TIVEX-552768 format. One line per 8 residues: number of its first residue (from 1); for each residue x, y, z of C-alpha. Coordinates in steps of 0.5 Angstrom, whole numbers. Example, Ala and Ser with C-alpha at 12.3 -4.5 7.8 and 13.67 -1.06 7.14 Angstrom:
BEGIN
1	25/-9/16  27/-2/14
END
This chain:
BEGIN
1	0/0/0  5/5/2  9/3/-5  3/5/-8  2/11/-5  9/13/-7  8/12/-14  1/16/-14
9	5/22/-11  11/21/-16  6/22/-22  2/27/-19  9/31/-18  11/29/-25  4/32/-28  5/39/-25
17	11/40/-27  10/38/-34  7/42/-40  10/48/-44  11/53/-39  16/56/-42  13/55/-49  14/61/-55
25	10/61/-61  13/61/-68  10/67/-70  14/71/-64  21/70/-67  24/72/-74  30/67/-76  36/71/-77
33	40/67/-84  45/73/-85  47/80/-82  51/85/-85  55/90/-80  58/97/-83  59/103/-79  56/110/-81
41	60/116/-82  58/118/-75  61/112/-72  55/108/-70  54/101/-72  50/100/-77  47/92/-78  43/89/-83
49	40/83/-81  37/78/-86  31/74/-84  28/68/-87  21/69/-90  17/62/-90  12/65/-94  10/61/-100
57	10/63/-108  3/64/-108  2/68/-102  8/73/-104  9/73/-111  5/73/-117  4/67/-122  11/65/-125
65	15/69/-121  19/66/-115  17/69/-108  22/73/-103  25/68/-98  29/73/-95  27/80/-91  32/86/-90
73	32/90/-83  37/96/-82  38/98/-75  44/102/-72  46/104/-65  53/106/-62  53/99/-60  52/92/-64
81	47/90/-57  43/97/-58  42/96/-66  39/89/-65  35/91/-59  32/96/-65  29/90/-69  23/89/-65
89	21/95/-66  21/95/-74  20/88/-75  15/86/-70  19/80/-68  25/78/-64  31/76/-68  33/69/-67
97	40/67/-68  41/60/-68  40/59/-75  45/64/-78  49/62/-83  54/68/-84  57/74/-81  59/79/-86
105	63/85/-84  64/91/-89  72/92/-91  72/99/-89  69/97/-82  74/92/-81  80/96/-84  78/102/-78
113	76/98/-72  78/92/-68  73/87/-71  74/83/-64  69/88/-61  64/87/-67  64/79/-66  64/79/-58
121	56/79/-58  56/72/-62  61/69/-58  58/71/-51  50/70/-53  47/63/-52  44/63/-59  49/64/-64
129	53/58/-66  61/57/-66  60/54/-73  57/61/-76  62/63/-82  65/70/-82  66/74/-88  70/80/-90
137	65/84/-95  69/89/-100  67/96/-99  60/95/-95  57/89/-93  50/91/-93  49/91/-101  51/84/-101
145	45/82/-98  40/85/-103  43/80/-108  38/75/-110  41/67/-109  43/63/-115  40/56/-112  39/56/-105
153	33/60/-101  36/65/-98  43/69/-99  46/67/-93  45/60/-94  48/61/-101  54/65/-98  55/59/-93
161	55/54/-99  59/58/-104  65/58/-98  65/51/-96  65/49/-103  70/53/-106  74/51/-100  73/44/-101
169	74/44/-109  77/49/-111  82/52/-106  80/59/-108  78/61/-100  78/57/-94  73/56/-89  74/59/-82
177	68/58/-77  67/63/-72  70/59/-66  76/57/-71  77/65/-72  77/66/-64  83/61/-63  87/65/-69
185	85/72/-66  88/70/-59  94/66/-62  101/68/-61  102/70/-68  96/75/-67  94/74/-74  88/70/-77
193	85/70/-84  78/71/-86  74/69/-93  74/75/-98  67/77/-101  67/81/-107  64/82/-114  67/79/-120
201	69/85/-125  66/81/-131  58/80/-129  58/84/-122  56/77/-119  58/76/-112  64/71/-111  68/68/-105
209	75/68/-107  81/70/-104  83/72/-96  83/78/-92  89/78/-87  87/81/-80  93/83/-75  91/85/-68
217	84/85/-69  84/90/-76  84/88/-83  91/90/-87  91/86/-93  88/81/-98  91/75/-101  89/74/-108
225	87/67/-111  93/64/-113  97/67/-106  90/64/-103  92/57/-106  99/57/-104  96/59/-97  92/53/-97
233	98/48/-99  103/51/-94  97/51/-88  95/44/-90  88/46/-92  88/44/-99  84/38/-100  82/38/-108
241	83/43/-113  86/44/-120  93/46/-122  95/50/-128  102/50/-131  104/52/-137  107/49/-143  115/48/-144
249	118/53/-149  112/57/-150  113/65/-150  111/70/-145  104/72/-148  98/74/-144  95/67/-146  100/62/-146
257	98/54/-147  97/51/-140  96/44/-138  92/42/-132  92/36/-126  87/35/-122  89/34/-114  86/28/-111
265	91/27/-105  95/33/-101  99/33/-95  104/39/-93  108/40/-87  112/46/-84  117/45/-79  121/51/-76
273	128/51/-74  131/57/-69  139/58/-70  142/64/-67  136/68/-67  135/67/-74  129/62/-76  128/57/-82
281	123/54/-84  122/47/-88  116/46/-93  115/39/-95  108/38/-100  106/32/-103  101/32/-108  98/26/-112
289	93/27/-118  90/25/-125  91/29/-131  86/34/-132  88/36/-140  93/36/-144  95/41/-149  102/40/-151
297	105/33/-148  105/27/-150  107/21/-145  110/16/-148  114/13/-142  117/14/-135  121/19/-138  116/23/-141
305	112/23/-134  118/25/-130  119/31/-134  111/32/-134  111/32/-126  118/36/-125  114/42/-129  108/41/-124
313	114/41/-118  116/48/-121  110/51/-122  108/49/-115  115/52/-112  114/59/-115  107/59/-113  109/58/-106
321	115/62/-106  111/68/-109  106/67/-103  111/67/-97  115/73/-101  109/77/-100  108/75/-93  115/77/-91
329	115/83/-94  108/85/-91  111/82/-84  105/78/-83  106/71/-80  99/68/-83  102/61/-83  103/61/-76
337	110/60/-75  110/63/-69  105/59/-66  109/53/-68  115/55/-64  110/57/-58  107/50/-57  114/47/-58
345	119/52/-54  115/58/-50  121/60/-47  124/61/-54  118/64/-56  119/70/-50  125/71/-53  123/72/-60
353	117/75/-60  118/82/-59  122/82/-65  118/77/-69  115/82/-75  122/83/-77  125/76/-75  119/73/-79
361	121/78/-85  128/75/-85  125/67/-85  128/63/-90  123/58/-93  126/51/-96  121/49/-100  121/41/-103
369	115/39/-107  114/32/-109  108/31/-115  106/24/-117  101/23/-123  96/17/-121  92/16/-127  92/19/-134
377	85/18/-135  82/15/-141  85/17/-147  92/15/-144  98/20/-145  96/23/-151  92/29/-153  85/28/-155
385	84/25/-162  92/24/-164  95/18/-165  101/16/-160  108/18/-163
END
């Protein structure tokens, strides 16, 4: 009897504590897909918040016209928190941040303001996820949210897919989630990189390529596509991509004949060595790939293949050397050499840190590249439509 009474009391307590005491209706919230952060002329923070619009085509659009899946709300304030508190007054709903895809930071803001202050809200509030992707947008960020997505439902999701796919398959940019950016910013080298969003010169469509280099919280320069590809190699972020290299004995003309290798496997290591206050870095890169296209080569035997691989090695070495020279000229340790030294020998890093910019500018890179052609494809080692010589 006592046991039955205990069970009944327990069931009664569970009944009283169940229910939707903290429920929130869907129509109370606006679900953020992207946010653009800029700075006004009077130094106020201006944010453009891109909300998902769940309305259907029948509700929003005319027959045959796609419905808009995004709504932009512009607010401002002296702080980011003040600006977002203004959203319900303009939108009629509270912003919900846990479905956000990207954060766009205007280039003008990133060059003049410490972006640590701009991003502080997203790391402190419980809703935004650490996997959201930050981007530096050319000039101002807000206009990039007025663009219609190509295939995704919102422009925020479109930019997320562009960044992740571009980093994975083309190595023209890198994928840097918010949590990784925070780690980079507090690293000993105090340098981080953020993918760069800009418009193409040909058709003025949005493109994510290149990397914005951030030092001590401010943007200081941009790595172009080719240097970005080399950066991806040096930091072992390169996964898949296509390597282009010129045909031998081609004259220096704007459109040289080029052949390609599709990269299937990639591995690289950077090994810093400190001796008598100077630093050298051993670079080892191993590439395996399949021939993408031939324009001038006939690979009849092993000798031809070795010469073909050597041309790729030369091209990669030149590309990596150009990227390291650029970083050394700018005195930017975006490769994290100082971070490696700190992890291995904190006391040694304390000695090097005060003059690290100048030390890095004098660093010697010993580049060693190995390339293996794993397959020539279906057409063996001859150019399409030609007989083997």
